[in-house]
N, C-alpha and C positions, 0 to 999 in steps of 0.2 A: 685793215689792221685787225678787226674783230675776227675775221676768218683765220688769220694766222695764229692768233692767240688760242682760238678753239682747237686748231690743229695741234698746237704744242701741248695743250692740256690733254687732248685725246692720246697723243703719243706717250705722255707721262703716265697716263692711266694704264695703257697697254704694257709698258715696261714694268710697272709696279705689279701687274697681274702675273707677268712671266717670271718676275723675281719671286713672287709668292709661291708660284708653282714649284720652283726649285727648293724653296724652304720647306714646303709640304713634302716634297720627295725626300728631303733629308730626314724629316721627322718619321715618316713611314718606314724608310729603309733602315734607320737606326734601330727601331724596335723590332723589325723583322729579323735583321741580322743578329741582334743581341739574343733573340729567342733561341737561336741555334746553340747557345752556350749555357743552357739550363744546367747541364751536368758539370760544367767547369767550376773550379773553385776560384773565387775572387776575380771573375773576368773583368777586363778593362779594354775598351776599344776606342778608336777615334773615327767615328763614322764620316766626319768631314774629310779626313785624310784619305780614307778608303774610297769615298766617292770621287774625290779629285783625281785620283789615279785611274779609276775605272771609267770616268767620263772621257779621259783622253783616249782610252781603248775603244769605248763605245762609239766615239765619233768616227772611227775608221771601220766600224762593223757594217755589214750588209745582210740583207735577206733574213733568214731565221736567226742567225747570230745576233743581228740587231734587235729583232723582236724579243728574244729571250732576255737580252740585257736591259732593254727598255722596261720590261715587266718587272725584273728583279730590282732595278733601281727606282721603280715607281715614278718614272719620268712621264711627263705629259707633253703634248705638242710635237712639232716637227724636230727631228734630230738636227737639221741645218741651223736651227735657232739656238741650240744649246750653247755654242761657244760665246755668242754675244750675251746671252742671259747669264752665263757663269761670270763673265767679265763684269757685268753690271752688278751682280750680286756681291762680288768681291769689293767693288768700289763702294757699294752701299754700306757694307759691313766695316771696311777698313780704311777707305780713302775719303769718307765724307767729312762734313764739318766737325764731327766729334772724334775723328780718327786719332788726333793727338792725345785724347783723353783715355783711349782704350788701353786695357792691360796688354802687355806685350805678347803677341802671338804671331809667329812667322811661319810661312809655308813655302816650300819649294817643290816644283815638279821638274822632271827631266825625262827625256827618252834617249836611250842608248841603242844605237843602230849598228848592226854588223856592217863592216866596211865593204862587204860584197852585196849588201842589200840597198836598194835605192828607194827611199821613201818618196812619196809624191811631194813636190815642192809646196803645194797648197796645204797639205797636211802639216808639214813642218812649220809653215807660216802661221797657221791657225793655233797650233799648240803654243808657239812662242808668244803670239799676240794675246790670245784670249784665255789660255790656261796658265799663263805666267810661267811657262816651261822653257827649258833649253833643249836643243837637239844636239847630241854628241855622237861621234863615230868612234867605234872600237872594233877590235878583232876578236870574235868569239872562237876562232880557231885556237886561240890561246886562252882557254877559259879562266885559268888562274889569274892571268894579268887583267882580264876584263872584270873579274870579280873584285880584285883589289882596286881597280880604277873606280868602279861604281861605289864601292864601300868607302873609298876615300872622299868621294863627292858627298855622300851621306854624312860622313863624319864632319866634314867642313860645315855643312848646312845645319847640323845639330850641335855646333860648337864643340865637337870632339866627344859628345856624350854617347854616341852609338857608332861602333866601328865595324861590326860584322853582321849586317842584316842578311846579306846574300852569302850562300855557301855553294860548294860543288854539287849539292843536291838540287839547287835552283837553276844553275847555269852550266851548260856543257857546250860542246862543239856544234851541236845542232841548233842552239839558240840563235834567233835572228834579231830579237829586240827585247830590251828591258825597259819598262816604264817604272820609274822610281819616284817616291813621294816622301818628304820628310816634313813634319810639323812639330814646332817647338813652342812650348808655353812655359812661362815663368812669371810669377807675380806674388806680391805680398798682400796679406789681408789688409783691408782698410782699417779694421779693428783687430790688431794682432792679439793673440792669446799671451797671457803672462806665464812664462815657463815655470815660474815658482809655484804656480797653482796646479800644474800637471802632477798626476800621481798614478801609481799602479792600481788597476781595478779589474774585477772579473768581467769578461765579455761572454754573454750567453750564446754559445754556438748553436745549441739546440737543447731540448728538454734534458735537464740534469747534467749537461755538459758545459763546462766553462773553461775559458783560457784567459790569462791576464793580458791586458793591453796597457799602453801608456795613454791615460785619459786626460785630455785638455778640458779646461773649465773656464767659463767667463759668464758674466751677467751683463748684457748690453741690449740696446735697441736693435732689433733685426727684423727683416721682412719674414713674416711667419703666417702660415695658414694651416688649417686642419680639416679633416673630413672623417666620416665613420671608419674609413679604411686606413687612416694614418695621418702623420704630421709632415709638414714641409717647411724647410727653412732655406733662405738664400743668403749666403755670405758674400758681400761685395769685396772686390779687390781694390787696391789703392788706385782709384780712378776718379776723375772729377765728375763724370756723368753717371747719375744713379742707375739709369736703365742701360746696363752694359753687361759685360761678361760677369757671371757670378757662379759660385760653387753652390749647387743646389743639392740638398740632402732630403730624401724621402724615407721616413721611418714608419714602417707598418705598425698598425695598432696591435696591442698585445693579443695574441691568439690568431692573428691574421698572417697569411702566407706572404713572404717577401717578394711580391710581384706587383708590377704597376704597368698600366697601359698609357699610351700617349694622351688620350682624352682625359684620363684621370690627372696626369701630370699637368696638362694644359690648364685644367680647371683650378688646380691648386696654385699655379703661378698667377692666374688671373685674380685670385682671391688673396694674394699676399698683402699684408698690412704691417706697418711698423708696430712691433710689440716688444715689451721687455721680456727677454728670454733667458732662462737659467739653462745654459747650454753645456752639455757634456759630449765631446767628440773625440774618438781615438786618433792618435797619429798613426800613419801607416806608410809603407813603401811596398809597391808591387812591381815586379818585372815579369812581363809575359811575352812569349813569342808564339804566334799562331800561323798555321797554314789555313788560308781562307778558301781553298779550292772546294772542299766538301761542303762547307756552309753555303757558299755561293751556288753550288750545284743544287743544294736543297731548296734554294729560292728560285730554281728554274733555269739557271745558267748551265745547260748541258752542252749545247752546241759549241759555245766558245772554247770549251776545254777538249773538244774532239778534233781530230785531224781534218775533218770536213768543215771546220769553221771558215767563215768568210770575213776576213779583215782586209779586203781588197781596197778599202778606202784609205789604207795606210801606204801600201806599196803599189797598188794597181793590179796585184796578182793574189790568188788564193793560196798563199804560201805561208801563212801565219796562223797559229792557234795559241791559246793560253796554256802554258805548261804548269805555272804555279803562281800563286798570289801569297806573298809573305808579309805579315804584319807584326811589327815589334813595338811593344809599349813599355813605358816605365812611368809610374805615377807616385808622387810623394806628397804627403800632407803633414805639416808640422805646425808649431806655434806661430811661426812667422808667415806662412802662406803655403801655396802650392809650388813645390820645388823651389823654395826660397833659399838663398845662400847668404851667409853673413849674419851679424846680429841686428835685431830690430828692436827698438825700444818699445815697450808695451805700456800703455796708459791704463792703469788700474783704477776703476771707478769705485772708490771705497763706499760711497753712499749706496750704490746699487748692490754691492756685496752685502751690505747690512740689511737689505730689504728683499732677500731672495724669496721670501714667502709671497711677495706680490708679483713674482715673475712666473711666466709659463715655463714649465719644465720640458726640456727636449733632451732626453738621455739616450744617446746612440750606443747602447751597450747590448744590442742584439742586431742581427743582420739588417742591412739597409742598402738602398740604391743611392748613387751619387752621379752628378752630371756637372760639366762645365758647359754652359749655354748662354746665349744672348737673351736676356729677360724680355726684351722688346719684341724680337722676331720669333723667339723660341727655337732658334737654330742650334742644333746640338753638335758640339765639337768633340766632347769626350763623354763616355757613358760607362759606368762601372757598378759592380755590386760587391759590397764587403760582406763576406760570409764568415771569415774567421781570421785571426792574426796569422801572419807568416813571418819567417825570418827575413830581415831586410836584405835586399840584394846590394851588390857593390856599386853598380853603375849609376849614372845620373839620368836626368830626364830626357826622354825622347818619345816621339810618336813617328814611326816610319813604316813605309809600305813599298813593296816591290811587286810589279806585275811582269811576268816573264813570258815572252812569246817565242 
């Protein structure tokens, strides 16, 4: 009996280490990829969504194609262990004992295969079992119909919020396979803002340049930390478990550049403590569509986008290569929450409002970074930078990705 218990403990330790390797890969990849958008205005990405789609592609890669993708994605260990590790990570994050308490986040993966292309049965089986994906057949000889079919699937998985991720620029008659990913997040704040306290205020875009924003205000107990290079605050969503998904804002110190590294963010999260905070945060809505082909090539993924790519682990033949990677995002923050809908009653603490002088001031009226991440594991689901106000888009919330081969 003692030997069996030791064996089980050893296996648990190994699985935890492999899970932690994937979390570390997520953290490193998130910041590497985001660094490719330095010149973009108000960039917003979902690293978790992008990884999920690329992992399905990577599992079918061989030779130099595999090596370059492994390096770009910061993956450790054997490729053959990735599917099981991904499945265990997903179970740890969303299917564990606290899963019912987590803010609602749903993810869907799918592979769309040309009806004249025969994927290996083992590849289809692993995608379905470990990557929570579905395998569907379609005819790319009729590109318009294939595009509509895949976009309809994405629209269904995002509850009708995104309908046109793929276009004729992404899919044509030579396309053999499309890997699609959609991730949807919607949650209310645990401590919603009182809309009556929001007001128009100047936002300092840069020296001597301001634009007006709708500024939310509240004084509440929040997880807060600071360092010489900036302040950090974590706003929880309506969830029973405190160490869970949170909206984390990093505000650089006055005179400091709006940049942050993962070690800096990690240290700030480790030092979070409950503090009374006088918080000012703008409402915003951003809709962005990106081609990730060039950013991924900048990270070293050259071979996968060439006609000499080797994805023979998918079909058994060297007849596939990545032609495009499309990523669409929409992000909304308001008094009720992140992409919240309907009215939410706000509880205004009049006593705290009267003692603002005793609270730490967090005034996000200059450029800042924001994240949705798991405070316990520091797994990054969404990552963005608020540079300046933009006119609100018309669409609703989605995070969606397509890889075309």
